[in-house]
N, C-alpha and C positions, 0 to 999 in steps of 0.2 A: 504494500500500500504506500509506504513512504518512498520507496524507490520510484514508483510510478509518478508520484507527485513531484519528486525531485527532477525526474526526466522532463515533465511538462514545464516546470519552472525554468530549467536550463534551456529548453527550446524557446520559451518566451524571452529569456534574457538574450539569446542569440539574435532573435528577431529585433528586439529593441536596440541592441548594439549596432546592428546593421542599419536600422532606421536613423540612429544617432549619427553614424558616419556619413550617411547620405545628406542629412541636414547640415552637418558641419561643412561638407564640401560645397553645398549650395550657398551657405553664408560666406565662405571664403571667396567664392567666385563672384559674389554680388558686390559690385562697386557702386553703390548708390550714392547720390549726392547728399550732403548733409541737409537736414530740414531746418529752416530758419526758426529761431527762438520765438519770434513774433507769431508765426503760424501755429506753433504748438500752444502758446498762450491763448490765442484766439479759439482754437479748437477746444481746449480745456474749459474756457469760459462758456462756450456754447454747450458743452456737455453738462457743466454745472447747472446752467439755466434749464436745460432739458430735464435734468434729474429733479430740480426743485419744483417744476411744474407738473411732474408726473405723479 
């Protein structure tokens, strides 16, 4: 029983490690431009206003 569960967990771990590696490669390859501070502030203000009215 425990060996079966351990086997399942090891397979899940392998799957997640593979997924992690793919995501790390995507992030490393992505050379996005920086987002201006003013845009972030504006978006956060809009989100705050939305949450207050909800």
